[in-house]
KOLFIRO-301599 format. One line per 2 residues: number of its first residue (from 0); for each residue x, y, z of N, C-alpha, C. Coordinates in steps of 0.001 Angstrom, whole numbers, plus 500000, padded with zeros to 6 digits. Example, Ala and Ser with C-alpha at 12.3 -4.5 7.8 and 13.67 -1.06 7.14 Angstrom:
0	513190,494310,507800,512300,495500,507800,513200,496700,507800 ~ 512850,497750,507080,513670,498940,507140,512900,500030,507870
END
This chain:
0	765599,857802,521461,765892,859187,520918,765216,859463,519807 ~ 763923,859672,519637,763182,859875,518480,763431,861084,517618
2	763988,862052,518334,764105,863353,517684,765657,863494,517290 ~ 766364,862371,517159,767763,862495,516752,767749,863284,515445
4	768951,864137,515336,769081,865018,514362,768104,866077,513996 ~ 767258,866326,514856,766306,867404,514802,766761,868595,515547
6	766933,869862,514598,767318,871020,515331,766175,871596,516170 ~ 766402,871969,517347,765368,872239,518274,765476,874029,518332
8	766453,874478,517516,766500,876012,517706,765275,876642,516589 ~ 764548,877570,517080,763479,878112,516302,763950,878519,515098
10	762966,878186,513906,763429,878681,512683,763680,880250,512513 ~ 764548,880632,511674,764831,882007,511401,763546,882757,511048
12	763030,883973,511454,761963,884729,511019,762202,885915,510495 ~ 763555,886274,510576,763822,887694,510024,765245,887571,509282
14	765554,888484,508358,766940,888450,507717,767872,888419,508799 ~ 767859,889439,509784,768806,889396,510686,769093,888004,511529
16	767891,887301,511715,768190,886015,512480,768725,885064,511403 ~ 768616,885194,510113,769142,884354,509186,770620,884613,508996
18	770924,885848,509030,772387,886260,508826,772620,887462,509644 ~ 773550,887242,510652,773697,888299,511774,774295,889588,510975
20	773792,890719,511397,774232,892071,510805,775859,892269,510722 ~ 776303,891677,511856,777678,891931,511825,778515,891079,510826
22	777918,889917,510628,778529,888999,509387,778236,889805,508158 ~ 777081,890255,507918,776654,890915,506683,777526,892151,506501
24	778072,892681,507557,778857,894018,507396,780248,893278,506944 ~ 780624,892096,507360,781968,891453,507071,782018,891135,505584
26	780832,891044,504984,780829,890697,503564,781409,891894,502600 ~ 781432,893092,503238,781953,894216,502419,783297,894083,501750
28	783450,894332,500476,784594,894285,499906,784658,892760,499188 ~ 783861,891887,499277,783830,890697,498539,782964,890846,497234
30	783309,890005,496302,782694,890119,494895,782358,888771,494415 ~ 781579,888346,493417,781484,887212,492782,782696,886973,492004
32	783229,885932,491795,784271,885577,491050,783873,885099,489765 ~ 784169,885852,488693,783883,885398,487268,785014,884533,486737
34	784775,883318,486869,785806,882452,486331,785760,882409,484801 ~ 784560,882648,484229,784345,882551,482805,783969,883859,482402
36	783982,884146,481134,783204,885314,480546,781836,884951,480448 ~ 780959,885573,481165,779516,885155,481250,778644,885968,480487
38	777890,885520,479416,777170,886300,478633,775939,886681,479244 ~ 775388,887779,478723,774038,888139,479333,773021,888081,478329
40	771710,887821,478458,770789,887908,477558,770145,889187,477094 ~ 770600,890334,477880,770243,891674,477651,771185,892220,476656
42	770624,892879,475647,771275,893571,474497,772251,894739,474921 ~ 773318,894717,474330,774226,895998,474478,775058,896007,475788
44	775050,895105,476583,775913,894924,477830,777127,894009,477429 ~ 778197,894507,477658,779642,893832,477433,780338,893441,478745
46	780826,892333,478733,781457,891888,479920,783069,891545,479895 ~ 783841,891656,480830,785128,890737,480922,785234,890226,482220
48	786230,889503,482598,786649,888973,483895,787171,890059,484932 ~ 787387,891150,484457,787730,892449,485254,786669,893298,485444
50	786660,893932,486601,785430,894819,486897,785986,896160,486960 ~ 785262,897156,486020,785590,898456,485953,786957,899029,485714
52	787638,898172,484989,789113,898654,484878,789253,899299,483480 ~ 788347,899634,482774,788406,900263,481628,787239,901375,481638
54	787598,902496,480993,786788,903757,481170,786208,903967,479650 ~ 786224,903016,478830,785754,903125,477512,784186,902762,477498
56	783426,903817,477009,782039,903735,477056,781446,902609,476191 ~ 780523,901808,476674,779898,900716,475766,778650,900976,475524
58	777662,901341,476595,776295,901450,476338,775579,901965,477609 ~ 774232,902079,477512,773404,902430,478559,772522,901161,478898
60	772130,901252,480276,770888,900446,480581,770139,901284,481439 ~ 768753,900863,481663,767730,901614,482531,768341,901539,483925
62	768102,902547,484672,768448,902635,486077,767645,901783,486942 ~ 768183,901034,487942,767476,900116,488865,767725,900639,490134
64	766500,900677,491050,766896,901194,492443,767798,900425,493087 ~ 768838,901087,493770,770069,900464,494289,771393,900709,493498
66	771179,901075,492208,772519,901444,491456,773024,902617,492064 ~ 774431,902669,491671,775208,903846,492221,774667,905089,491445
68	774293,906059,492160,773960,907330,491558,775091,907981,490748 ~ 776154,907966,491101,777275,908487,490325,777469,907943,488959
70	776819,906798,488622,776944,906447,487379,775624,906711,486304 ~ 774614,907306,487052,773645,907927,486224,774102,909010,485239
72	773647,908955,484026,773924,909893,483065,772949,911109,483307 ~ 773383,912153,483754,772335,913242,484077,771986,913865,482813
74	772871,914102,481856,772623,914760,480649,771567,914060,479838 ~ 771648,912706,479882,770281,912035,479399,769204,912257,480092
76	769322,912285,481444,767992,912483,482127,767438,913934,481893 ~ 768317,914910,481740,767980,916372,481545,767112,916412,480074
78	767535,915724,479129,767003,915656,477779,765853,914788,477602 ~ 765875,913753,478318,764818,912785,477859,763903,912341,479188
80	764236,912963,480275,763355,912681,481479,763576,911130,481875 ~ 764863,910472,481691,764757,909054,481838,766091,908808,482648
82	766088,907932,483618,767317,907625,484295,767914,906483,483800 ~ 769234,906629,483302,769934,905605,482802,771233,905473,483217
84	771979,904280,483371,773297,904224,483959,774224,903893,482819 ~ 775423,904453,482907,776434,904279,481961,777106,902970,482188
86	777438,902055,481068,778255,900746,481147,779440,901054,480421 ~ 780517,900371,480831,781959,900276,480218,782282,899013,479769
88	783179,899117,478857,783452,897883,478142,783872,896854,479027 ~ 784763,897133,479972,785213,895829,480775,784421,895649,482212
90	783207,896100,482161,782445,896059,483344,781649,894610,483446 ~ 781631,893984,484440,780924,892860,484536,779400,893033,485064
92	778548,892116,484464,777268,892301,484894,776742,890884,484790 ~ 777022,890244,485972,776558,888680,485961,775237,888349,486285
94	774732,887363,485803,773609,886734,486290,773767,885667,487455 ~ 773556,885893,488705,773808,884711,489705,772593,884081,490023
96	772348,882777,489940,771299,882018,489999,771754,881034,491242 ~ 770843,881288,492309,770995,880553,493543,769865,879536,493690
98	770225,878149,493654,769202,877139,493452,769397,876430,494818 ~ 768327,876551,495766,768238,875936,497162,767393,874820,497019
100	767988,873578,497669,767274,872457,497805,766170,872718,498816 ~ 764971,872374,498550,763998,872684,499339,763192,871507,499800
102	763906,870243,499623,763225,869112,499896,763187,868732,501390 ~ 762406,867815,501830,762264,867534,503457,763552,866853,504035
104	764501,866323,503145,765768,865888,503755,766615,866977,504343 ~ 766522,868188,503802,767319,869254,504046,766769,869921,505544
106	765590,869420,505960,765232,869931,507280,765967,869093,508497 ~ 766619,867970,508021,767408,867244,509035,768676,867920,509428
108	769200,867582,510627,770443,867893,511113,770384,868948,512256 ~ 771419,869039,513166,771374,870009,514255,772884,870493,514300
110	773170,871630,513645,772243,872515,513058,771660,872171,511763 ~ 770521,872744,511474,769793,872341,510219,770405,872664,508934
112	770458,871737,508106,771109,871797,506875,770455,872947,505935 ~ 768997,873027,506270,768309,873911,505410,768608,875149,505880
114	768899,875539,506944,769152,876945,507548,770641,877312,507092 ~ 771598,876250,506955,772827,876729,506702,772769,877106,505171
116	772041,876236,504397,772024,876332,502926,771638,877909,502753 ~ 770370,878196,503398,769826,879527,503217,770696,880723,503674
118	771473,880503,504800,772465,881543,505169,773630,881621,504010 ~ 773901,880643,503567,775091,880913,502412,774527,881603,501291
120	773213,881126,500859,772543,881809,499850,772421,883275,499989 ~ 771957,883607,501282,771687,885000,501571,772989,885841,501425
122	774128,885263,502061,775338,885948,502014,775832,886196,500748 ~ 775821,885012,499775,776202,885120,498342,775267,886111,497568
124	774001,886065,497813,773054,887003,497197,773268,888430,497460 ~ 773592,888673,498699,773814,890145,499112,775143,890491,498521
126	776202,889705,498524,777330,889979,497951,777201,890260,496342 ~ 776439,889563,495765,776140,889772,494219,775486,891128,494155
128	774392,891227,494786,773490,892608,494700,774479,893877,495009 ~ 775256,893785,496084,776068,895006,496387,777096,895187,495321
130	777334,894305,494366,778262,894439,493430,777666,894735,492025 ~ 776317,894958,492169,775478,895431,490897,775240,894147,489999
132	775349,892897,490495,775000,891759,489673,773499,891559,489774 ~ 773035,890866,488821,771565,890364,488896,771496,889156,489562
134	770343,888943,490389,770278,887612,491244,768879,887097,491121 ~ 768757,885804,490853,767509,885113,490809,767654,883954,491526
136	766594,883567,492547,766470,882406,493321,765499,881356,492786 ~ 765910,880084,492975,765020,879100,492570,765031,877954,493688
138	763880,877298,494071,763772,876231,494745,763841,874861,493899 ~ 764656,873972,494356,764654,872696,493551,764064,871691,494553
140	763395,870703,494074,762671,869738,494892,761375,870044,495328 ~ 760931,871377,494992,759639,871823,495639,758922,872570,494603
142	757732,873070,494949,756816,873896,493918,757001,875322,494245 ~ 757738,875808,495227,758052,877125,495506,758422,877976,494141
144	757731,878990,493825,757840,879872,492880,759253,880513,492799 ~ 760042,880726,491538,761265,881354,491581,761054,882742,492024
146	762077,883475,492477,762025,885062,492820,762067,885738,491596 ~ 761477,886997,491581,761737,887929,490548,763263,888194,490275
148	763557,888783,489245,765040,889127,489019,765209,890243,489901 ~ 766303,890176,490807,766571,891123,491674,767900,891893,491242
150	768064,893193,491645,769224,893875,491317,769395,894921,492283 ~ 770455,895427,492673,770903,896497,493606,770469,896219,494935
152	770883,897056,495709,770818,896818,497266,769423,896927,497661 ~ 768443,897441,496777,767055,897501,497141,766643,896058,497012
154	767221,895193,496286,766621,893759,496211,767059,892825,497438 ~ 767739,893456,498315,768184,892515,499562,766920,892163,500195
156	765965,892864,500400,764802,892567,501129,764074,891547,500580 ~ 763892,891463,499219,763219,890456,498400,763901,889224,498564
158	765278,889332,498560,766084,888151,498560,765892,887383,499979 ~ 765796,888232,501147,765771,887581,502426,764392,886875,502734
160	763259,887794,502137,761861,887245,502261,761581,886039,501533 ~ 762286,885777,500348,762115,884623,499591,762750,883564,500312
162	763927,883637,500882,764540,882517,501485,763931,882116,502760 ~ 763327,883082,503461,762591,882898,504813,761266,882135,504523
164	760825,882469,503327,759568,881662,503039,759711,880136,502720 ~ 760955,879646,502455,761078,878219,502053,760846,877320,503323
166	760308,876129,503153,759804,875361,504307,760505,874011,504433 ~ 761320,873801,503273,761887,872339,503318,760996,871253,503575
168	759995,871425,502744,758897,870176,502766,758676,869571,501458 ~ 759518,869835,500460,759269,869301,499135,759566,867729,498987
170	759214,867210,498065,759596,865862,497906,759884,865410,496454 ~ 760166,866464,495565,760479,866431,494170,761662,865690,493809
172	761859,865551,492468,763063,864949,492109,764164,866026,491676 ~ 765298,865867,492662,766260,866940,492776,766881,867025,491285
174	767335,865835,490701,768102,865955,489456,767215,866447,488484 ~ 766008,865942,488237,765164,866291,487177,764764,868047,487236
176	764640,868554,488429,764380,869898,488825,765605,870755,488304 ~ 766913,870109,488620,768080,870879,488266,768281,870763,486837
178	768003,869829,486109,768044,869923,484563,767056,870903,483844 ~ 765813,870886,484556,764957,871993,484085,765574,873463,484166
180	766010,873531,485315,766631,874922,485772,767730,875185,484789 ~ 768642,874243,484557,769878,874535,483796,769274,875092,482340
182	768156,874474,481774,767489,874916,480494,766752,876211,480661 ~ 766149,876392,481744,765363,877538,481834,766097,878878,481762
184	767246,878885,482459,768082,880143,482672,768530,880615,481306 ~ 768238,881755,480847,768540,882355,479594,770159,882784,479583
186	770739,882568,478399,772056,882901,478463,773015,882028,479308 ~ 774157,882597,479771,774902,881776,480843,774909,882504,482270
188	774950,881728,483219,774748,882278,484643,776038,881498,485538 ~ 776172,882291,486732,776953,881858,487714,775886,881011,488445
190	775700,879797,488464,774696,879039,489040,775208,878146,490286 ~ 774656,878518,491354,775073,877972,492701,774013,876938,493326
192	774412,875653,493519,773366,874791,493858,773765,874551,495297 ~ 772724,874623,496216,772955,874386,497665,772064,873354,498033
194	772560,872244,498357,771874,870831,498481,772652,869869,499243 ~ 771943,868968,500004,772750,867831,500615,773024,866787,499538
196	772542,866876,498402,773000,865905,497390,772676,864567,497516 ~ 771792,864250,498420,771357,862928,498706,770223,862424,497885
198	770809,861884,496866,769869,861219,495909,770361,860025,495277 ~ 769636,858796,495323,770249,857579,494789,770608,857682,493385
200	771418,856642,493011,771870,856452,491706,772912,857621,491096 ~ 772935,857522,489934,773941,858511,489213,772934,859730,488459
202	771729,859925,488888,770840,860965,488257,771429,862299,488550 ~ 771996,862451,489702,772468,863899,490045,773733,864330,489465
204	774865,863354,489272,775841,863669,488571,775562,863936,487040 ~ 774659,863269,486540,774224,863349,485139,773611,864813,484952
206	772772,865297,486030,772169,866491,485827,773203,867608,486114 ~ 774206,867421,486895,775299,868517,487004,775927,868585,485625
208	776202,867486,485073,776997,867605,483775,775964,868301,482660 ~ 774670,867981,482889,773670,868635,481986,773821,870163,482077
210	773712,870649,483388,773725,872077,483625,775039,872769,483084 ~ 776073,872125,483379,777443,872685,482993,777508,872836,481410
212	777187,871835,480932,776993,871713,479423,776268,872792,478828 ~ 775307,873295,479503,774597,874582,478906,775278,875890,479201
214	776559,875788,479386,777557,877113,479477,777510,877687,480849 ~ 776780,877087,481873,776635,877953,483190,778045,877441,483810
216	778406,878561,484809,779527,878348,485630,778931,877786,486943 ~ 779043,876470,487120,778390,875781,488214,779214,875512,489388
218	778474,875760,490408,779121,875400,491889,778148,874642,492672 ~ 778637,873356,493147,777745,872556,493857,778323,872657,495241
220	777492,873289,496201,777686,873420,497469,776913,872287,498233 ~ 777769,871341,498724,776913,870188,499411,777088,870312,501005
222	775823,870441,501472,775646,870714,502936,775123,869544,503497 ~ 775918,869067,504477,775730,867805,505428,775788,868115,506842
224	775066,867522,507523,774988,867716,509074,775983,867068,509779 ~ 776679,867444,511087,777418,866581,511816,776807,865157,512055
226	775629,865131,512216,775023,863612,512334,775299,862741,511252 ~ 775549,863333,510198,775865,862377,508807,777157,861852,509061
228	778203,862456,509635,779572,862067,509740,779748,861258,510997 ~ 778987,861489,511945,779158,860783,513351,777841,860229,514033
230	777106,859275,513378,775777,858845,513946,775758,858500,515240 ~ 776693,857669,515710,776767,857128,517055,777177,858221,518001
232	778248,858941,517680,778676,860054,518759,777501,861013,518863 ~ 776586,861167,517839,775489,862193,518095,774232,861514,518600
234	774180,860411,519045,773131,859762,519701,772274,858726,518913 ~ 772924,858224,517824,772089,857137,517217,772614,855774,517332
236	771970,855005,518103,772593,853619,518415,771436,852662,518950 ~ 771997,851468,518800,770810,850315,519235,769842,850066,518234
238	768684,849528,518452,767665,849221,517390,766751,850451,517020 ~ 766681,850851,516019,766105,851991,515472,765222,851665,514160
240	764198,852546,514145,763469,852493,512733,763679,853810,512109 ~ 764420,853615,510863,764697,854784,510179,763694,855167,509192
242	763443,856288,509010,762339,856706,508128,762909,857937,507225 ~ 762672,857682,505849,763058,858613,504881,762023,859808,504985
244	762600,860990,505149,761819,862157,505416,760883,862444,504127 ~ 761154,862073,502999,760654,862350,501908,759547,861197,501421
246	759828,859958,501856,758852,858862,501401,758065,858173,502512 ~ 758574,858690,503709,757949,858086,504907,758344,856670,505164
248	759157,856046,504552,759358,854719,504656,760978,854475,504948 ~ 761297,853340,505488,762711,853064,505829,762766,851998,506621
250	764137,851323,506680,764250,850023,507385,764458,850228,508871 ~ 764126,848983,509517,764594,848864,510828,766093,848456,511056
252	766838,848969,511800,768260,848641,511955,768543,848561,513364 ~ 769741,847854,513485,770530,847857,514768,771728,848623,514434
254	771962,849663,515161,773066,850586,514905,774419,850126,515647 ~ 775340,849728,515018,776532,849178,515878,777658,849900,515205
256	778958,849843,515777,780043,850473,515185,780365,849761,513768 ~ 780209,848509,513678,780489,847889,512213,779451,848662,511277
258	778141,848734,511647,777087,849201,510684,777608,850723,510529 ~ 777862,851412,511412,778344,852926,511174,779434,852850,510203
260	780549,851995,510301,781689,851948,509556,781325,851729,508107 ~ 780364,850886,507950,779920,850459,506544,779207,851600,505990
262	778380,852384,506690,777658,853412,506201,778656,854596,505925 ~ 779662,854750,506726,780542,856079,506413,781284,855769,505257
264	781631,854340,504928,782245,854211,503538,781262,854605,502339 ~ 780172,854180,502591,779091,854427,501358,778877,856012,501268
266	779046,856681,502362,778779,858147,502455,779984,858905,501608 ~ 781059,858500,502034,782092,858977,501377,782327,858632,499852
268	781867,857530,499437,781747,857146,498087,780755,858067,497463 ~ 779708,858408,497948,778778,859280,497372,779218,860575,497273
270	779849,861122,498302,780605,862502,498205,781584,862584,497149 ~ 782395,861413,497047,783469,861491,496053,782890,861240,494616
272	781625,860713,494388,781104,860596,493104,780564,862036,492772 ~ 780042,862799,493565,779621,864174,493206,780780,865094,493052
274	781916,864843,493802,783064,865580,493675,783590,865254,492235 ~ 783925,864137,491883,784409,863707,490587,783560,864101,489408
276	782312,864038,489799,781193,864378,488552,781458,865932,488243 ~ 781651,866605,489323,781699,868138,489179,783216,868218,488459
278	784289,867713,488939,785458,867894,488244,785350,867630,486773 ~ 784768,866542,486517,784790,865987,485049,783962,867072,484020
280	783079,867774,484782,782237,868723,483855,782742,870235,483973 ~ 783688,870459,484661,784407,871765,484853,783491,872482,485980
282	782853,871959,486843,782114,872548,487900,782913,872578,489097 ~ 782478,873173,490172,783129,873282,491534,782271,872484,492580
284	783083,871748,493435,782239,870956,494380,782897,871488,495641 ~ 781938,871870,496670,782457,872257,498057,781526,871471,499006
286	782126,870721,499947,781412,870171,500967,781496,871123,502261 ~ 780252,871382,502745,780142,872260,503881,779302,871597,504967
288	779787,871556,506168,779011,871053,507490,778254,872046,507988 ~ 777085,871685,508497,776147,872808,508816,776459,873248,510144
290	777429,872673,510894,778028,873306,512150,779195,874015,511873 ~ 779794,874362,510760,780921,875122,510504,780572,876640,510748
292	781578,877470,511260,781341,878902,511268,781118,879417,510136 ~ 780075,880121,509860,779562,880614,508650,780618,881629,508018
294	781266,882566,508828,782136,883528,508340,783417,882943,507825 ~ 783951,881627,508330,785033,880891,507725,784517,880368,506358
296	783325,879831,506279,782771,879203,504972,782824,880448,503942 ~ 782386,881606,504407,782203,882653,503417,783580,883224,502903
298	784291,883683,503920,785520,884510,503670,786608,883659,503219 ~ 786705,882241,503689,787860,881532,503193,787532,880359,502217
300	786382,879632,502442,786342,878478,501702,785561,878838,500397 ~ 784797,879611,500449,783958,880085,499327,784954,880807,498226
302	785898,881514,498939,786816,882185,498055,787912,881128,497440 ~ 788245,880225,498290,789128,879061,497672,788519,878381,496578
304	787138,878139,496693,786527,877315,495713,785802,878099,494560 ~ 786444,879287,494330,786251,880064,493129,784937,880597,493002
306	784128,880876,494233,782808,881396,494105,782800,882926,494441 ~ 783505,883181,495505,783736,884632,495929,785192,885103,495680
308	785519,886350,495724,786841,886834,495633,786833,888196,496425
END
């Protein structure tokens, strides 16, 4: 069974294929959970962990397509011929950074881990944009360029196109790229990492601690396939040549129930290492299977995990 763990489903080619319109509609009413007071690098905007609860005026910012026209100051427009939006003291204006693992290992799994990660990123991004938060996307483990800074509902098209362009063909250092990203993001952000977390050693836990130490509100969403939890039941048995998707090398093994048991112990230890590393640095860790119903992940588990509300 040479194609074990390979998803035969065609890759999504449109936003609607990546995230069903009915599910996108179900996102209405959700928002990004602001667990901390998140500072913005832009001058003059003030935040709190409550949204729109105060009518005390704070400042203006330039209008961005997709902003609510009811918040445009038309008096300023009449005087200065410039569209600006009024800000209030208790208004949140978060920067949400979505870091998607684009390494070749993410292309494994049926359903694909990479597709699931992009679905979750799209849903979280749409939720953030609909709530007037700023969104930026980064690929980790590959050379794909970051997205421009997106804002408002008009940014949803760019969000979807960027995610659809990812190919899960990178072979970079996940932990090193995450460190660089944590340093690169100005101010503090809601930073969501979507990855299988499969990197040897303790480099990734140290990278998570580094990112959290920069003041970012960090969420590690670890996406694994059903094959990872049940190799034999999903068709892997007997004599096999295993090949690392990123290095092209791997051992020849004879897959038996005892070999599977030893592997599962090591897998659970690796998951627990990331879970404990996240807990120690004040980050959130959420384990998601690529075959889980997406609506359940979004409406229940991401809310319980402090990412959505």
